Backbone bond lengths (Angstrom), bond angles and torsions (degrees), N, CA, C in turn:
res aa  C-N    CA-C-N  psi(-1)  N-CA   C-N-CA  omega(-1)  CA-C   N-CA-C  phi
1 X - - - 1.447 - - 1.492 112.68 -
2 X 1.310 118.79 135.93 1.433 121.83 174.36 1.516 109.48 -93.62
3 X 1.315 115.79 118.63 1.500 123.76 -175.06 1.502 108.68 -93.15
4 X 1.351 116.87 104.44 1.458 122.40 174.71 1.542 110.49 -105.84
5 X 1.362 114.25 15.53 1.442 118.86 178.96 1.512 112.21 -94.45
6 X 1.349 115.73 -52.10 1.499 120.18 178.46 1.489 110.00 -78.57
7 X 1.305 114.22 149.18 1.485 121.85 -166.54 1.510 109.41 -111.80
8 X 1.352 116.65 114.26 1.469 122.69 177.46 1.516 108.23 -136.88
9 X 1.336 114.07 -175.59 1.436 123.94 179.35 1.521 110.54 -101.42
10 X 1.344 119.91 112.64 1.458 120.14 -173.49 1.550 111.60 -72.86
11 X 1.326 118.15 -10.87 1.500 119.90 -175.35 1.533 111.67 -114.17
12 X 1.332 118.79 15.93 1.447 123.95 179.44 1.492 110.12 -159.05
13 X 1.322 119.90 142.15 1.473 127.72 10.16 1.561 111.45 -85.84
14 X 1.305 117.13 159.76 1.450 121.79 177.91 1.556 112.37 -72.81
15 X 1.311 117.85 157.66 1.445 119.30 -179.75 1.506 110.63 -60.76
16 X 1.286 119.08 -32.96 1.473 120.38 -178.56 1.537 111.40 -60.12
17 X 1.319 117.01 -40.96 1.477 121.12 177.38 1.502 109.71 -65.89
18 X 1.334 118.18 -42.56 1.490 118.70 179.18 1.541 110.64 -65.43
19 X 1.277 118.44 -37.06 1.478 120.46 -179.75 1.535 109.69 -67.44
20 X 1.326 118.18 -34.51 1.441 122.21 -179.86 1.558 108.71 -67.10
21 X 1.343 114.66 -38.27 1.504 116.85 177.36 1.526 111.42 -70.98
22 X 1.335 116.57 -35.98 1.455 121.22 176.98 1.525 110.35 -60.04
23 X 1.342 114.88 -43.33 1.448 119.81 -175.48 1.564 112.36 -64.66
24 X 1.324 114.56 -22.85 1.464 120.26 -178.71 1.513 112.07 -102.55
25 X 1.375 116.13 10.97 1.496 118.04 -172.57 1.539 113.16 -57.35
26 X 1.342 116.68 -48.86 1.455 117.58 -174.41 1.544 111.25 -64.40
27 X 1.297 116.04 -40.37 1.492 116.91 179.43 1.528 110.04 -65.15
28 X 1.316 116.49 -42.56 1.476 119.97 -175.69 1.545 110.88 -67.49
29 X 1.294 115.87 -37.16 1.495 116.68 -177.22 1.512 111.98 -74.85
30 X 1.303 116.64 -18.28 1.522 120.90 -177.62 1.511 112.21 -95.45
31 X 1.353 119.13 -18.00 1.448 121.00 -173.10 1.531 112.64 -110.23
32 X 1.324 115.42 151.12 1.442 121.82 178.17 1.528 105.96 -75.98
33 X 1.351 114.68 150.51 1.484 119.45 171.66 1.525 108.82 -74.67
34 X 1.327 116.49 165.99 1.431 121.89 171.84 1.536 111.28 -71.96
35 X 1.339 115.41 173.46 1.458 119.96 179.55 1.561 108.26 -85.72
36 X 1.377 111.63 -176.30 1.470 118.97 -176.58 1.513 114.13 -60.22
37 X 1.307 119.09 -35.41 1.467 119.89 -174.36 1.506 109.67 -66.85
38 X 1.318 120.24 -42.81 1.424 122.69 179.73 1.512 111.04 -66.11
39 X 1.313 116.43 -45.77 1.492 119.61 177.26 1.505 113.91 -61.14
40 X 1.352 116.35 -33.47 1.453 118.80 175.63 1.558 109.70 -67.02
41 X 1.296 116.21 -36.01 1.496 120.17 179.56 1.555 107.00 -66.15
42 X 1.329 118.79 -44.02 1.464 121.12 179.75 1.521 110.19 -60.54
43 X 1.357 115.79 -43.51 1.482 120.03 179.06 1.573 110.79 -65.64
44 X 1.298 116.03 -36.57 1.454 118.86 -178.39 1.556 110.46 -65.72
45 X 1.351 115.73 -36.19 1.460 118.46 177.53 1.515 111.05 -72.60
46 X 1.306 117.42 -36.23 1.514 119.78 179.94 1.533 111.39 -69.28
47 X 1.285 117.71 -33.34 1.474 119.32 -169.94 1.575 110.81 -115.41
48 X 1.344 118.07 2.85 1.443 120.38 170.99 1.491 118.10 68.04
49 X 1.378 116.55 33.23 1.459 119.90 174.88 1.515 108.41 -128.89
50 X 1.280 115.50 165.12 1.481 121.35 -176.61 1.514 111.16 -61.09
51 X 1.338 116.80 147.64 1.424 121.54 179.26 1.527 113.39 -59.87
52 X 1.296 117.62 -32.84 1.454 122.91 -179.97 1.546 113.69 -76.07
53 X 1.349 115.40 -6.33 1.460 120.89 -176.68 1.509 114.07 -109.85
54 X 1.360 116.00 10.29 1.465 118.37 -178.42 1.521 111.73 -144.93
55 X 1.326 115.51 144.39 1.476 120.58 179.08 1.505 107.34 -135.69
56 X 1.332 114.85 142.95 1.483 122.35 -178.53 1.530 108.03 -99.07
57 X 1.354 112.93 140.10 1.484 119.00 179.35 1.512 110.57 -123.01
58 X 1.337 113.52 160.60 1.467 121.07 170.84 1.493 109.05 -75.17
59 X 1.324 116.46 74.31 1.477 123.29 -167.17 1.506 111.03 79.54
60 X 1.320 114.82 160.45 1.486 117.62 176.46 1.508 111.33 -63.28
61 X 1.336 118.94 -25.83 1.425 122.23 -177.31 1.497 111.96 -61.76
62 X 1.335 118.90 -36.27 1.465 120.23 177.39 1.515 111.56 -63.75
63 X 1.327 114.92 -40.37 1.507 120.41 -178.92 1.520 111.60 -72.88
64 X 1.273 116.70 -35.79 1.509 120.50 174.64 1.493 111.09 -59.35
65 X 1.339 115.23 -49.28 1.466 123.50 179.17 1.523 110.52 -55.83
66 X 1.364 114.22 -54.70 1.462 120.11 -177.45 1.543 112.51 -59.55
67 X 1.340 116.15 -42.63 1.435 120.41 -175.95 1.584 109.69 -67.94
68 X 1.286 116.05 -46.16 1.512 120.14 -174.68 1.499 109.37 -69.87
69 X 1.318 119.05 -29.75 1.476 119.73 177.46 1.527 111.27 -68.61
70 X 1.349 117.87 -20.03 1.435 120.49 179.95 1.538 111.02 -100.81
71 X 1.329 115.95 1.72 1.492 120.19 -175.96 1.531 110.08 -92.48
72 X 1.317 114.66 138.36 1.464 120.31 176.87 1.498 111.70 -125.02
73 X 1.306 116.53 163.77 1.467 120.77 177.37 1.517 113.40 84.78
74 X 1.300 115.20 -170.64 1.454 121.00 -178.26 1.517 111.85 -79.22
75 X 1.348 115.21 133.47 1.478 118.97 -179.87 1.530 107.46 -121.02
76 X 1.339 112.79 134.00 1.437 120.44 177.54 1.522 114.21 -90.30
77 X 1.353 116.82 134.57 1.469 120.30 178.93 1.538 106.98 -129.25
78 X 1.302 115.90 154.66 1.479 122.73 175.11 1.466 107.48 -114.83
79 X 1.315 117.75 127.68 1.475 121.02 179.38 1.517 111.73 -123.03
80 X 1.373 118.88 147.13 1.487 124.69 7.12 1.529 111.40 -76.09
81 X 1.352 113.25 152.33 1.458 118.36 -176.58 1.563 107.89 -158.68
82 X 1.326 112.26 -177.64 1.440 120.27 174.79 1.530 109.67 -69.30
83 X 1.308 117.49 112.19 1.454 123.82 -166.58 1.491 114.01 -68.56
84 X 1.268 121.07 -14.00 1.452 123.40 -179.31 1.491 112.00 -58.19
85 X 1.350 117.15 -35.16 1.486 118.56 -179.99 1.514 111.97 -72.59
86 X 1.340 121.82 -58.81 1.457 119.14 -178.83 1.551 112.71 -64.68
87 X 1.341 118.42 -30.98 1.429 119.16 179.65 1.556 113.31 -68.50
88 X 1.286 114.36 -21.76 1.507 120.39 -179.87 1.552 111.69 -88.17
89 X 1.302 119.59 -2.36 1.419 120.95 -175.62 1.515 113.74 -122.54
90 X 1.331 115.88 154.85 1.447 123.39 -178.29 1.549 109.77 -59.31
91 X 1.336 117.46 121.70 1.440 122.29 -177.78 1.521 111.99 -63.58
92 X 1.363 114.68 -30.36 1.487 118.14 -176.48 1.566 109.26 -72.77
93 X 1.314 118.41 -18.26 1.492 121.02 178.19 1.471 110.97 -109.98
94 X 1.304 119.63 18.13 1.478 123.24 -179.11 1.515 109.06 -104.89
95 X 1.350 113.90 131.30 1.491 118.90 177.56 1.511 105.02 -113.26
96 X 1.351 116.20 123.08 1.423 121.52 -171.33 1.504 112.23 -108.04
97 X 1.273 119.19 126.32 1.441 126.23 171.81 1.537 106.48 -97.17
98 X 1.340 119.23 101.49 1.401 123.71 -179.02 1.547 111.05 -84.71
99 X 1.314 118.00 116.25 1.472 120.01 179.36 1.524 107.12 -88.94
100 X 1.370 115.70 125.29 1.486 119.09 -171.07 1.506 113.11 -121.35
101 X 1.334 120.43 2.17 1.443 119.59 178.26 1.549 109.48 -71.15
102 X 1.357 116.39 169.08 1.462 120.32 -167.62 1.546 111.60 -67.51
103 X 1.334 118.29 -28.45 1.448 120.25 -178.64 1.557 111.06 -102.26
104 X 1.332 118.31 3.36 1.436 122.72 -179.58 1.494 110.45 57.86
105 X 1.326 116.83 37.06 1.451 123.79 -174.75 1.488 109.23 -94.99
106 X 1.310 119.46 141.49 1.451 123.20 174.02 1.560 109.72 -146.94
107 X 1.305 115.72 156.87 1.434 123.29 -176.63 1.533 110.50 -115.75
108 X 1.367 116.24 168.04 1.411 119.02 175.80 1.548 110.97 -61.91
109 X 1.278 118.05 -38.74 1.481 119.90 -179.76 1.536 110.12 -63.30
110 X 1.291 115.99 -39.48 1.518 117.70 -179.29 1.518 111.24 -67.28
111 X 1.367 116.44 -35.81 1.444 120.92 178.14 1.528 107.71 -65.44
112 X 1.325 118.53 -47.59 1.458 120.50 -179.43 1.539 113.09 -62.28
113 X 1.354 112.73 -39.39 1.505 116.74 -179.44 1.545 110.07 -64.73
114 X 1.324 116.27 -41.49 1.455 119.35 -178.37 1.533 113.90 -65.68
115 X 1.352 114.85 -45.37 1.435 118.82 -173.59 1.539 115.05 -90.76
116 X 1.334 116.26 2.87 1.451 120.38 -175.11 1.508 112.70 -60.20
117 X 1.347 118.89 -33.18 1.442 121.63 -174.33 1.548 109.70 -116.95
118 X 1.322 118.70 19.42 1.443 119.33 -175.00 1.509 114.26 -97.01
119 X 1.305 118.99 -5.59 1.514 122.60 174.85 1.517 111.76 58.01
120 X 1.308 118.32 44.60 1.476 122.81 176.81 1.512 109.31 -86.17
121 X 1.346 113.61 154.33 1.470 119.83 175.58 1.532 111.74 -102.85
122 X 1.352 115.45 -21.39 1.460 119.97 -178.06 1.500 108.61 -141.27
123 X 1.323 118.76 141.18 1.418 125.05 177.07 1.541 109.18 -123.52
124 X 1.336 117.90 128.20 1.446 121.26 -178.96 1.534 110.10 -112.49
125 X 1.346 114.27 126.86 1.463 119.86 -177.51 1.588 107.57 -126.06
126 X 1.306 116.82 130.72 1.471 119.09 169.05 1.548 105.99 -102.59
127 X 1.336 113.40 125.10 1.477 115.65 -172.02 1.517 111.19 -142.18
128 X 1.339 118.62 109.62 1.469 129.68 -3.99 1.541 113.00 -60.93
129 X 1.362 113.63 150.34 1.467 115.26 -175.75 1.575 109.94 -85.05
130 X 1.345 111.01 160.22 1.443 120.71 -178.29 1.511 110.31 -121.04
131 X 1.304 120.59 116.42 1.432 128.93 24.32 1.508 117.35 -106.46
132 X 1.330 118.63 4.63 1.456 121.43 -167.76 1.573 110.59 -77.90
133 X 1.336 115.39 -28.43 1.498 118.09 -173.21 1.506 112.89 78.41
134 X 1.377 118.63 10.82 1.468 121.43 179.88 1.491 109.99 -66.86
135 X 1.370 114.14 139.11 1.460 118.74 -176.53 1.528 111.58 -132.94
136 X 1.309 114.62 129.91 1.490 120.84 172.33 1.524 108.03 -99.13
137 X 1.339 114.81 124.91 1.443 121.42 179.78 1.493 114.70 -56.40
138 X 1.328 119.04 154.33 1.410 122.54 -173.49 1.533 114.13 -58.49
139 X 1.307 115.69 -44.84 1.497 118.89 -177.11 1.535 108.37 -64.45
140 X 1.312 119.85 -42.48 1.501 122.63 179.68 1.512 108.98 -66.27
141 X 1.323 116.84 -38.54 1.457 121.15 -176.98 1.570 108.12 -65.31
142 X 1.312 117.94 -43.25 1.467 121.04 -179.28 1.514 108.44 -66.71
143 X 1.342 118.02 -35.77 1.463 120.94 176.73 1.528 111.21 -63.85
144 X 1.337 116.88 -37.69 1.437 122.46 177.29 1.592 108.27 -65.78
145 X 1.296 116.69 -44.83 1.458 123.41 -177.69 1.531 110.82 -60.06
146 X 1.334 113.94 -41.35 1.532 119.96 179.27 1.520 107.90 -70.92
147 X 1.262 120.32 -40.06 1.492 124.23 173.54 1.507 108.84 -53.15
148 X 1.333 115.85 -48.97 1.464 121.19 -176.47 1.547 109.14 -67.67
149 X 1.315 117.82 -39.06 1.480 120.24 179.40 1.506 111.15 -59.33
150 X 1.334 117.57 -39.60 1.438 120.72 179.61 1.551 113.69 -65.88
151 X 1.329 115.97 -14.45 1.471 122.82 179.67 1.508 110.44 -112.67
152 X 1.331 116.45 14.50 1.498 120.67 -179.26 1.502 114.88 58.36
153 X 1.326 115.35 32.97 1.451 119.28 178.67 1.545 106.95 -103.75
154 X 1.359 113.48 128.21 1.454 120.65 174.47 1.541 109.46 -78.49
155 X 1.321 116.81 135.12 1.467 120.71 -179.47 1.534 108.68 -113.79
156 X 1.353 115.37 124.44 1.464 120.30 174.16 1.537 107.30 -105.39
157 X 1.320 116.22 118.88 1.448 119.49 177.21 1.545 107.45 -109.57
158 X 1.300 115.21 118.59 1.480 122.11 173.82 1.544 106.19 -90.37
159 X 1.296 116.87 109.02 1.470 120.25 -179.33 1.521 112.72 -109.11
160 X 1.319 115.19 38.73 1.486 118.52 -176.56 1.522 111.93 -60.79
161 X 1.337 117.65 -27.90 1.464 121.24 -177.76 1.520 114.79 -106.69
162 X 1.330 116.13 3.77 1.483 118.10 -168.58 1.546 113.48 -68.17
163 X 1.284 119.10 -25.78 1.470 120.34 178.92 1.559 111.34 -63.74
164 X 1.322 117.69 -20.95 1.440 119.41 178.05 1.502 111.94 -81.13
165 X 1.294 120.27 -13.47 1.439 122.84 -177.21 1.514 113.12 -64.24
166 X 1.303 117.12 152.24 1.485 120.84 -176.52 1.533 111.49 -73.46
167 X 1.288 115.97 -25.09 1.485 119.27 -178.65 1.519 110.14 -69.64
168 X 1.332 115.32 130.99 1.490 119.45 178.04 1.525 110.01 -71.53
169 X 1.324 115.89 149.65 1.476 123.56 -179.39 1.525 109.80 46.57
170 X 1.283 117.70 58.95 1.459 122.36 -176.79 1.512 112.77 -86.53
171 X 1.299 119.28 -11.49 1.489 120.97 -177.39 1.495 113.70 -72.20
172 X 1.327 113.85 151.88 1.486 121.45 175.91 1.537 108.54 -99.97
173 X 1.319 117.89 -2.24 1.503 119.52 -177.64 1.527 106.57 -82.71
174 X 1.250 117.04 77.23 1.451 128.71 178.52 1.516 108.98 -132.80
175 X 1.304 121.00 130.70 1.456 122.42 -175.14 1.547 110.79 -56.36
176 X 1.318 116.89 -41.38 1.444 119.25 -178.05 1.502 111.91 -65.91
177 X 1.325 117.33 -39.06 1.504 119.94 179.37 1.518 109.10 -67.45
178 X 1.297 117.12 -43.58 1.485 119.41 177.41 1.516 112.82 -58.51
179 X 1.372 114.19 -46.90 1.470 120.54 -179.08 1.532 110.57 -61.91
180 X 1.321 118.04 -38.84 1.455 121.19 -176.24 1.507 114.41 -78.86
181 X 1.364 116.15 -15.24 1.422 120.41 -177.87 1.529 110.66 -132.58
182 X 1.325 113.09 86.30 1.445 117.85 -174.42 1.523 113.66 -69.73
183 X 1.322 116.02 -12.58 1.458 119.87 178.99 1.507 112.49 -91.16
184 X 1.341 118.53 5.62 1.409 123.08 -177.33 1.494 115.19 -97.43
185 X 1.361 117.30 132.27 1.467 122.24 171.53 1.536 106.41 -125.37
186 X 1.340 116.28 130.71 1.472 120.67 178.31 1.500 108.06 -115.31
187 X 1.353 111.96 132.79 1.496 118.03 177.35 1.546 105.44 -122.73
188 X 1.343 113.09 138.20 1.453 118.36 -176.42 1.526 108.76 -139.97
189 X 1.333 114.35 128.53 1.499 119.30 173.53 1.519 107.44 -88.18
190 X 1.322 116.88 125.17 1.435 121.77 179.11 1.572 108.06 -77.22
191 X 1.355 115.70 -23.33 1.440 119.66 -179.75 1.542 114.59 -55.40
192 X 1.399 114.05 -42.56 1.453 118.70 -168.62 1.528 112.42 -69.73
193 X 1.362 116.16 -63.71 1.457 117.86 -171.73 1.491 112.28 -80.53
194 X 1.309 119.12 -21.35 1.502 120.70 -178.62 1.539 112.25 -97.40
195 X 1.317 116.29 -0.97 1.449 119.90 172.51 1.539 116.60 65.20
196 X 1.346 116.39 30.59 1.430 119.99 -179.67 1.521 111.84 -126.06
197 X 1.325 123.05 53.03 1.439 123.55 -174.05 1.538 114.19 -62.25
198 X 1.348 115.74 -26.48 1.452 119.03 -179.86 1.525 113.60 -68.63
199 X 1.293 116.13 -20.97 1.449 119.45 -178.85 1.551 112.11 -78.24
200 X 1.324 116.58 -22.25 1.484 122.26 177.26 1.560 110.75 62.17
201 X 1.350 115.57 73.00 1.441 120.13 -177.72 1.544 110.17 -130.80
202 X 1.309 117.03 138.21 1.432 122.15 173.96 1.533 108.55 -154.07
203 X 1.375 115.82 161.02 1.438 118.49 178.92 1.521 110.20 -134.07
204 X 1.328 115.88 154.61 1.430 122.44 173.12 1.532 105.86 -131.12
205 X 1.339 114.69 131.05 1.487 120.59 -178.02 1.506 109.72 -129.76
206 X 1.285 115.27 139.38 1.475 121.76 174.23 1.514 109.59 -167.16
207 X 1.336 116.98 165.24 1.475 121.76 179.46 1.531 112.59 -84.02
208 X 1.326 114.53 -10.70 1.476 122.14 -178.03 1.546 109.71 -79.92
209 X 1.314 116.76 88.15 1.436 121.41 -173.81 1.540 113.33 -60.16
210 X 1.331 115.68 -32.63 1.464 120.91 177.46 1.528 111.22 -61.38
211 X 1.342 116.46 -40.79 1.453 121.84 177.39 1.537 110.14 -62.97
212 X 1.315 115.77 -45.40 1.504 119.17 178.96 1.494 110.10 -58.90
213 X 1.300 117.31 -45.51 1.491 120.33 -179.81 1.530 112.88 -65.18
214 X 1.303 115.90 -35.10 1.532 118.23 178.26 1.545 108.26 -65.72
215 X 1.235 117.88 -40.34 1.468 119.28 -177.64 1.532 109.79 -71.50
216 X 1.358 116.83 -38.38 1.462 117.20 177.33 1.536 111.14 -63.17
217 X 1.294 116.43 -36.26 1.486 117.14 178.67 1.527 112.55 -73.87
218 X 1.341 115.58 -23.29 1.466 118.54 -176.23 1.510 111.60 -80.54
219 X 1.362 118.54 -37.69 1.441 119.74 -178.27 1.538 108.55 -86.53
220 X 1.355 115.65 163.29 1.450 118.58 -175.35 1.535 110.99 -71.91
221 X 1.323 117.62 157.76 1.473 121.10 -174.71 1.535 110.67 -63.16
222 X 1.328 116.56 -35.84 1.478 120.33 178.11 1.547 106.33 -109.37
223 X 1.285 116.27 67.89 1.495 116.57 -174.86 1.544 111.60 -85.74
224 X 1.283 119.76 -13.29 1.467 123.10 169.50 1.489 110.85 -118.48
225 X 1.366 116.22 153.44 1.449 118.34 -175.26 1.507 110.24 -93.44
226 X 1.363 117.47 179.24 1.464 123.74 -173.60 1.519 110.29 -65.12
227 X 1.327 117.91 -34.32 1.494 121.33 -177.91 1.514 109.64 -68.13
228 X 1.353 117.77 -39.62 1.432 120.64 179.52 1.493 110.58 -69.83
229 X 1.315 117.25 -39.70 1.459 121.47 176.79 1.540 110.92 -63.29
230 X 1.291 118.63 -41.77 1.443 122.63 179.28 1.531 110.26 -61.95
231 X 1.299 115.02 -41.97 1.458 120.46 177.53 1.538 110.56 -55.96
232 X 1.378 116.22 -45.64 1.476 119.23 177.92 1.552 110.57 -62.45
233 X 1.327 115.38 -31.97 1.495 118.14 -178.16 1.504 112.95 -68.66
234 X 1.377 115.41 -32.93 1.480 117.16 -172.47 1.527 112.08 -108.16
235 X 1.335 119.62 -6.36 1.464 122.68 -171.97 1.522 110.94 -59.81
236 X 1.299 119.20 -38.49 1.470 121.51 -176.15 1.535 112.28 -59.53
237 X 1.329 117.99 -29.99 1.451 121.01 -179.98 1.539 111.69 -66.80
238 X 1.319 117.39 -19.03 1.453 122.59 -173.21 1.502 112.79 -108.55
239 X 1.369 116.78 18.17 1.486 120.02 -175.48 1.499 110.67 -60.40
240 X 1.382 117.30 -43.24 1.448 119.45 178.62 1.513 113.40 -57.19
241 X 1.328 115.86 -43.34 1.439 121.08 177.52 1.523 111.64 -57.81
242 X 1.374 114.17 -41.91 1.426 120.38 -179.84 1.536 112.04 -63.35
243 X 1.305 115.00 -47.42 1.480 121.23 -179.88 1.566 109.80 -61.81
244 X 1.347 115.60 -44.35 1.486 117.85 176.83 1.505 112.12 -61.88
245 X 1.336 116.64 -39.18 1.468 120.42 179.65 1.521 111.85 -64.49
246 X 1.300 116.88 -36.44 1.481 118.83 179.26 1.564 110.67 -67.89
247 X 1.311 116.38 -34.52 1.464 120.13 176.20 1.512 110.89 -61.79
248 X 1.352 112.93 -48.65 1.479 117.45 177.24 1.517 113.31 -62.41
249 X 1.340 114.74 -35.92 1.469 118.09 179.70 1.567 110.49 -65.92
250 X 1.296 117.76 -44.94 1.475 118.84 -178.43 1.518 110.94 -61.87
251 X 1.354 116.75 -38.75 1.459 119.01 176.76 1.534 111.96 -62.44
252 X 1.340 115.02 -42.32 1.437 119.90 -179.37 1.533 110.95 -68.43
253 X 1.306 118.73 -33.15 1.453 121.58 177.91 1.539 110.67 -60.86
254 X 1.351 114.97 -42.79 1.504 120.69 179.76 1.553 106.54 -64.07
255 X 1.314 117.00 -47.35 1.454 119.50 -175.10 1.551 111.86 -64.55
256 X 1.321 114.52 -43.40 1.478 119.73 -179.87 1.484 110.51 -65.57
257 X 1.344 119.04 -41.11 1.440 121.97 177.29 1.532 111.23 -57.84
258 X 1.336 115.64 -45.95 1.478 120.78 -179.95 1.541 110.27 -61.65
259 X 1.284 117.03 -41.36 1.454 120.59 -178.60 1.579 111.70 -68.03
260 X 1.335 113.46 -44.06 1.490 117.98 178.80 1.516 110.85 -65.69
261 X 1.333 117.26 -35.14 1.474 120.27 -176.66 1.520 110.07 -69.36
262 X 1.316 119.86 -15.08 1.476 122.04 178.04 1.531 112.83 -78.87
263 X 1.357 116.01 -14.47 1.441 120.41 -176.38 1.534 111.43 -79.29
264 X 1.329 118.13 117.79 1.464 122.71 -179.86 1.525 108.05 -68.21
265 X 1.333 116.06 135.72 1.417 122.22 -179.79 1.543 112.81 93.48
266 X 1.323 116.79 1.93 1.482 121.36 -179.26 1.563 108.19 -128.58
267 X 1.326 115.61 119.20 1.459 119.84 175.49 1.487 107.59 -106.83
268 X 1.344 115.57 114.80 1.530 122.43 -174.56 1.516 106.52 -94.25
269 X 1.324 115.87 132.39 1.421 123.39 178.76 1.544 109.61 -93.59
270 X 1.341 118.05 123.89 1.483 119.68 178.52 1.509 112.70 -52.44
271 X 1.357 116.65 143.13 1.434 121.01 -176.01 1.536 112.01 -141.35
272 X 1.321 114.76 149.98 1.454 120.85 177.00 1.534 110.42 -108.06
273 X 1.317 115.17 12.62 1.482 122.07 -178.45 1.549 110.82 -110.81
274 X 1.290 117.76 -164.08 1.450 121.54 179.10 1.538 111.65 -103.36
275 X 1.315 114.72 38.87 1.476 123.26 177.99 1.486 109.29 -161.12
276 X 1.324 115.57 160.92 1.449 124.77 174.10 1.507 109.44 -121.89
277 X 1.334 115.55 135.69 1.472 119.52 165.91 1.508 107.45 -93.78
278 X 1.341 118.86 140.62 1.457 121.43 -174.90 1.523 107.05 -140.53
279 X 1.369 113.66 145.96 1.457 119.97 177.60 1.509 108.53 -107.62
280 X 1.331 114.73 136.07 1.481 122.12 173.87 1.521 106.84 -83.76
281 X 1.381 114.11 120.75 1.436 117.56 -172.70 1.546 111.39 -113.19
282 X 1.274 118.14 12.37 1.473 121.81 -175.94 1.539 112.98 -109.36
283 X 1.343 114.72 12.61 1.478 118.56 179.81 1.522 114.11 90.06
284 X 1.309 117.29 -3.04 1.468 121.59 179.18 1.507 110.22 -76.37
285 X 1.328 116.37 147.13 1.437 121.13 177.50 1.500 113.35 -88.92
286 X 1.300 118.26 141.13 1.494 120.38 -179.18 1.504 112.75 -60.80
287 X 1.340 115.81 -38.36 1.443 118.99 -177.62 1.523 110.68 -66.47
288 X 1.322 116.41 -38.83 1.475 118.03 179.78 1.518 111.10 -70.28
289 X 1.334 116.66 -41.33 1.473 118.57 175.19 1.532 112.14 -59.52
290 X 1.318 118.57 -42.21 1.449 123.07 178.05 1.527 110.22 -59.11
291 X 1.337 116.01 -45.45 1.460 121.41 179.31 1.518 112.40 -64.75
292 X 1.340 115.61 -44.72 1.473 117.17 -179.18 1.489 112.91 -64.58
293 X 1.317 119.44 -34.95 1.492 123.02 179.60 1.534 107.91 -69.88
294 X 1.292 116.25 -41.53 1.496 119.16 -177.37 1.561 110.84 -68.96
295 X 1.317 116.15 -43.98 1.463 119.71 -174.85 1.530 109.05 -76.25
296 X 1.342 116.71 -43.77 1.444 119.04 -171.62 1.501 115.73 -89.22
297 X 1.366 117.19 -23.10 1.431 119.92 -174.87 1.530 115.35 -131.77
298 X 1.367 115.51 3.28 1.470 120.53 -177.93 1.535 110.64 54.39
299 X 1.312 117.59 40.93 1.439 121.95 176.08 1.559 108.25 -118.40
300 X 1.308 114.60 128.54 1.464 120.92 179.80 1.510 110.87 -105.23
301 X 1.326 116.96 124.09 1.444 122.85 177.55 1.555 108.87 -122.97
302 X 1.318 116.20 171.31 1.449 122.88 179.48 1.472 112.56 -94.53
303 X 1.300 116.75 115.82 1.481 123.68 176.79 1.522 106.48 -85.51
304 X 1.335 118.47 120.48 1.464 121.82 -178.41 1.514 114.19 -98.76
305 X 1.313 115.57 17.82 1.505 118.75 -176.71 1.531 111.70 -58.81
306 X 1.300 119.46 -39.13 1.461 120.32 -177.65 1.539 112.15 -79.75
307 X 1.334 116.40 -14.68 1.487 117.35 179.38 1.524 111.70 -95.44
308 X 1.315 118.02 -29.26 1.493 119.97 -177.57 1.483 111.67 -125.43
309 X 1.373 113.00 146.23 1.451 118.71 176.63 1.535 106.01 -118.12
310 X 1.350 114.78 165.32 1.459 119.78 177.40 1.515 115.60 83.53
311 X 1.315 116.86 14.85 1.436 120.51 -179.51 1.527 111.23 175.49
312 X 1.297 118.47 172.74 1.461 123.55 177.11 1.512 109.50 -112.46
313 X 1.314 115.61 111.50 1.467 121.21 -172.03 1.494 112.32 -124.24
314 X 1.290 115.93 147.11 1.484 122.84 174.48 1.535 107.63 -132.37
315 X 1.354 116.07 162.14 1.444 119.96 172.68 1.510 109.88 -125.72
316 X 1.309 114.62 132.07 1.483 120.17 -177.47 1.534 109.40 -117.39
317 X 1.305 117.19 126.51 1.482 121.84 173.24 1.550 108.15 -68.47
318 X 1.275 114.22 161.24 1.471 121.78 175.58 1.552 106.97 -106.27
319 X 1.349 113.61 118.12 1.464 119.12 -177.24 1.511 109.70 -114.05
320 X 1.301 118.20 -154.53 1.506 123.88 179.83 1.493 109.63 -69.39
321 X 1.338 118.48 157.66 1.470 120.94 177.89 1.519 113.95 -53.78
322 X 1.346 117.18 -42.84 1.446 121.36 179.87 1.539 112.16 -62.84
323 X 1.297 114.10 -44.28 1.457 119.98 -179.17 1.534 109.96 -67.41
324 X 1.314 115.92 -40.22 1.473 120.06 -179.63 1.503 110.61 -65.38
325 X 1.289 118.68 -37.71 1.481 120.44 175.40 1.494 111.33 -61.51
326 X 1.343 116.77 -37.32 1.443 120.70 179.20 1.533 108.38 -67.86
327 X 1.313 119.24 -38.08 1.452 123.59 179.12 1.531 110.16 -63.17
328 X 1.376 115.44 -45.05 1.426 119.57 179.32 1.569 113.13 -59.16
329 X 1.331 114.48 -44.54 1.452 119.17 -179.91 1.531 111.61 -63.04
330 X 1.324 114.46 -41.07 1.485 119.35 -178.95 1.530 108.84 -67.18
331 X 1.288 118.50 -43.41 1.477 122.15 178.03 1.532 111.05 -60.56
332 X 1.338 115.83 -44.99 1.471 121.77 -179.38 1.519 107.64 -56.85
333 X 1.353 115.90 -45.41 1.456 116.93 -175.65 1.509 112.69 -70.75
334 X 1.330 118.13 -42.72 1.494 121.37 -175.22 1.519 110.62 -73.17
335 X 1.335 118.01 -42.47 1.461 120.37 -177.25 1.523 110.63 -68.64
336 X 1.389 117.35 -32.10 1.434 119.87 -177.18 1.532 112.44 -73.90
337 X 1.299 119.92 -10.00 1.456 121.43 -177.71 1.581 111.67 -61.43
């Protein structure tokens, strides 16, 4: 089965990294991982921030849960988005900015305008957003964060997909940025852009040391396993492979977008992430298309019917060129019926 539902990096990790992990399998399965302090040190070296400003999670999901359980007051969300955040918070204290334009696109200025009079204490942004792929550029995002800081609003930026963006140096996980913006918390899933979802790794970074310590106390002392820790130990050696993979990915995203855009009955929304959201414009239902692809072609895609109203939308991951060509042919066949 070709899985176009879950989101990973088709050009990373390299076989050499996988072989190195295989060679250490017996040792890793027999030994305990280190505690939180050592794993924070490994993360600090990988991401270039101080050890006291970063915490490692069993996937970003563990960190999202821990953070939101400690959050109080009104929280601003932008929808459509990754539902783990709003689903984890009290709906009575959630303030929702519903994006309703045809591409589900929004800017930093529109976010500031909407939340200016909402009296929120926390604002959560997924950048690029999921499922739309909407991206706010780094300079505009920092301008928004500073605007929020002047109003005592904490900003959580989930940048799990930001490495796929076309903008160079798009990350906010920089010591200077954290130091200059005490109201900023950055969460990043290592599963998405690094292509290792089975390892269950995520990080949270901020200048608020008290928040880092609260999360460390909240999660278990051995919250990641030995395989995930070993990956953090060796990841730096493969940075060039990662950078080269991202270049290949961006080229493939352009090619895949052009191929998908040729399909009649499918409107593809531009994306800065590793997926495309697309609208069915020929009267076909997203649920039926999803079923037809699964039954007839063993291809699994994301049906967005339950997340979005007012249209029939799907989400397609971006995979290897060969797999993407298979996806295009299958869509051409099913949508043309």
